[in-house]
C-alpha positions as CSV (number, residue, x, y, z in Angstrom):
1,M,0.1,0.0,-0.2
2,S,1.2,3.4,-1.1
3,R,0.9,6.0,2.3
4,V,1.9,8.9,-0.4
5,A,-1.1,8.2,-2.7
6,K,-3.7,7.6,-0.1
7,S,-3.4,11.3,0.5
8,P,-5.8,13.6,-1.6
9,I,-5.0,16.2,-3.3
10,S,-7.3,19.7,-3.0
11,I,-7.1,21.9,-5.9
12,V,-6.7,25.8,-5.2
13,D,-9.0,28.2,-6.3
14,G,-8.0,29.2,-10.0
15,V,-6.5,25.7,-10.8
16,N,-8.3,23.9,-13.3
17,V,-7.6,19.9,-13.7
18,T,-9.4,18.2,-16.5
19,V,-8.9,14.4,-17.0
20,E,-8.9,12.8,-21.3
21,N,-7.3,8.9,-21.7
22,N,-5.1,9.2,-19.1
23,K,-3.4,12.7,-19.3
24,V,-4.0,14.9,-17.1
25,L,-4.2,18.7,-17.9
26,V,-3.8,21.5,-15.0
27,K,-4.1,25.0,-15.8
28,G,-3.6,28.2,-13.3
29,S,-2.1,31.8,-13.2
30,K,1.6,30.7,-13.7
31,G,1.3,28.3,-16.8
32,E,0.0,25.5,-18.0
33,L,1.2,21.4,-17.3
34,E,0.0,18.4,-18.4
35,F,1.4,15.0,-17.5
36,V,0.5,11.4,-18.7
37,L,-0.4,9.3,-16.4
38,P,0.6,5.4,-16.0
39,E,-2.1,2.8,-17.3
40,T,-2.6,1.2,-13.6
41,V,-3.5,4.5,-11.9
42,S,-6.3,6.9,-12.3
43,L,-7.8,9.8,-11.1
44,N,-11.0,10.8,-9.2
45,I,-11.9,14.3,-9.1
46,S,-14.7,15.0,-6.8
47,D,-17.2,17.8,-6.6
48,D,-15.3,19.6,-3.7
49,S,-12.2,20.1,-5.3
50,I,-10.5,16.7,-4.1
51,I,-8.3,14.4,-6.4
52,N,-7.7,10.6,-5.2
53,V,-5.7,8.8,-7.0
54,E,-7.2,5.4,-7.3
55,Y,-4.4,1.9,-8.2
56,N,-4.5,-2.1,-8.5
57,E,-3.0,-2.7,-5.2
58,A,-2.2,-6.0,-6.2
59,I,0.0,-5.2,-8.6
60,Q,3.3,-4.0,-7.1
61,Q,4.3,-1.1,-9.6
62,S,0.6,-0.1,-9.4
63,I,1.6,1.0,-6.2
64,A,5.0,2.6,-6.8
65,L,3.4,4.3,-9.7
66,A,0.7,5.9,-8.1
67,G,2.6,7.4,-5.6
68,T,5.0,9.1,-7.8
69,S,1.8,10.1,-10.2
70,R,-0.2,11.5,-6.7
71,S,3.4,13.4,-5.9
72,I,3.8,14.8,-9.6
73,I,-0.2,16.1,-10.1
74,N,0.2,18.0,-6.9
75,N,3.7,19.5,-7.9
76,M,1.3,20.4,-11.0
77,I,-1.2,22.3,-8.9
78,I,1.4,23.9,-7.0
79,G,3.6,25.0,-9.5
80,V,0.4,26.8,-11.7
81,S,-0.4,28.5,-8.3
82,K,2.3,29.6,-6.9
83,G,5.5,28.7,-9.0
84,F,8.8,27.1,-7.3
85,E,11.8,29.1,-6.8
86,K,15.8,27.6,-6.5
87,K,18.6,29.8,-4.9
88,L,21.9,29.3,-6.2
89,E,25.5,31.1,-4.6
90,L,28.4,31.7,-5.8
91,I,31.3,31.6,-3.2
92,G,35.1,32.2,-4.6
93,V,36.3,35.4,-5.1
94,G,36.0,36.7,-8.6
95,Y,32.6,34.9,-8.8
96,R,29.9,36.9,-10.1
97,A,26.8,35.9,-12.3
98,K,24.8,38.7,-14.9
99,A,21.3,37.8,-16.3
100,S,20.2,39.1,-19.6
101,G,16.5,38.1,-20.9
102,K,16.8,33.9,-21.0
103,L,21.0,34.0,-20.9
104,L,23.1,33.8,-18.0
105,E,26.5,34.8,-17.6
106,L,28.7,33.0,-15.3
107,T,32.8,33.8,-14.1
108,L,33.4,30.9,-12.1
109,G,37.5,30.8,-12.3
110,F,38.0,29.7,-15.9
111,S,39.9,31.3,-18.6
112,H,36.1,32.8,-20.0
113,P,33.0,32.8,-18.8
114,I,30.2,30.8,-18.9
115,K,27.4,31.5,-21.1
116,Y,23.9,29.2,-20.1
117,Q,21.1,29.3,-21.9
118,L,18.0,28.7,-19.5
119,P,14.8,26.5,-20.7
120,P,12.0,29.0,-21.6
121,E,10.0,27.9,-18.7
122,V,12.6,29.0,-16.7
123,E,13.0,33.1,-15.3
124,V,16.3,34.4,-13.7
125,E,17.2,37.3,-11.4
126,T,20.6,37.9,-10.1
127,P,19.8,40.5,-7.2
128,S,23.6,41.0,-6.4
129,Q,26.7,39.5,-8.3
130,T,27.0,36.4,-6.3
131,E,23.2,35.5,-6.0
132,V,21.2,33.4,-8.7
133,I,17.3,33.0,-8.4
134,L,15.1,30.6,-10.4
135,K,11.8,30.6,-10.3
136,S,9.5,28.3,-12.5
137,H,6.0,26.6,-12.6
138,N,7.5,23.4,-13.7
139,K,9.6,21.9,-10.7
140,Q,11.3,19.2,-12.6
141,I,12.9,21.5,-15.6
142,L,13.7,23.9,-12.8
143,G,15.6,21.7,-10.7
144,Q,17.2,20.4,-13.7
145,A,18.6,23.7,-14.6
146,A,19.4,24.5,-11.2
147,A,21.7,21.4,-11.3
148,E,23.5,21.9,-14.5
149,I,24.5,25.6,-13.4
150,R,25.9,24.0,-10.0
151,A,27.5,21.3,-12.2
152,F,29.2,24.1,-13.7
153,R,31.9,24.2,-10.1
154,P,30.7,22.1,-7.6
155,P,31.4,23.5,-3.7
156,E,34.9,22.0,-3.1
157,P,35.2,20.3,0.2
158,Y,38.4,22.4,1.3
159,K,37.8,26.2,0.6
160,G,34.0,25.9,0.2
161,K,34.6,27.9,-3.4
162,G,31.7,27.0,-5.9
163,V,28.3,27.4,-7.0
164,R,26.1,25.8,-4.2
165,Y,22.0,25.9,-3.1
166,S,21.2,28.6,-0.5
167,D,20.5,26.2,1.6
168,E,23.1,23.3,0.8
169,Q,25.6,22.1,3.5
170,V,29.0,21.6,2.1
171,K,31.1,19.4,4.3
172,R,34.5,20.7,4.9
173,K,37.7,18.9,4.9
174,E,41.1,19.5,7.2
175,A,43.9,20.6,4.6
176,K,47.2,18.7,4.5
177,K,49.6,19.1,7.5
178,A,53.0,19.9,6.7
179,A,55.6,18.6,8.1
180,G,57.0,20.0,11.3
181,A,60.5,21.9,11.7
182,G,63.8,20.3,11.8
183,A,62.2,16.9,11.8
């Protein structure tokens, strides 16, 4: 039994959810998203704006897919109503970020600046030279874009330099000790 799939999803005001031939379409103020349901999973939308995920408990794969489907649909409803946000920090001397439209230019200590073209669903802000804020209604594409930007220079454990999420804790390591004098 899937505990995640059993919890109902409430549809927020201003969000329209339609299901046709195993395809879920969610429309809201921030945009619209669609998701194809697995064959063993179905949705039951009640009159009081509550979605219940139904699945075959005899099939193990159906149980797993039901929980995943419920989470994806819940994230779609949150995304089209409120949206999602990821914050990145650039830590290091001379590390800078500059946004212009859908292009993010990063200076990360390489011989040349990195120009990263953002997906059309993702918006970028740079409130300061060392902060990058990504916003989108699609959680999956937003997370992928943030991970690709972080991958240009992941935080290293000795000095902590690199691109990291604002809530990320980097485990620091101690540098090697120099041999004692006179040894």
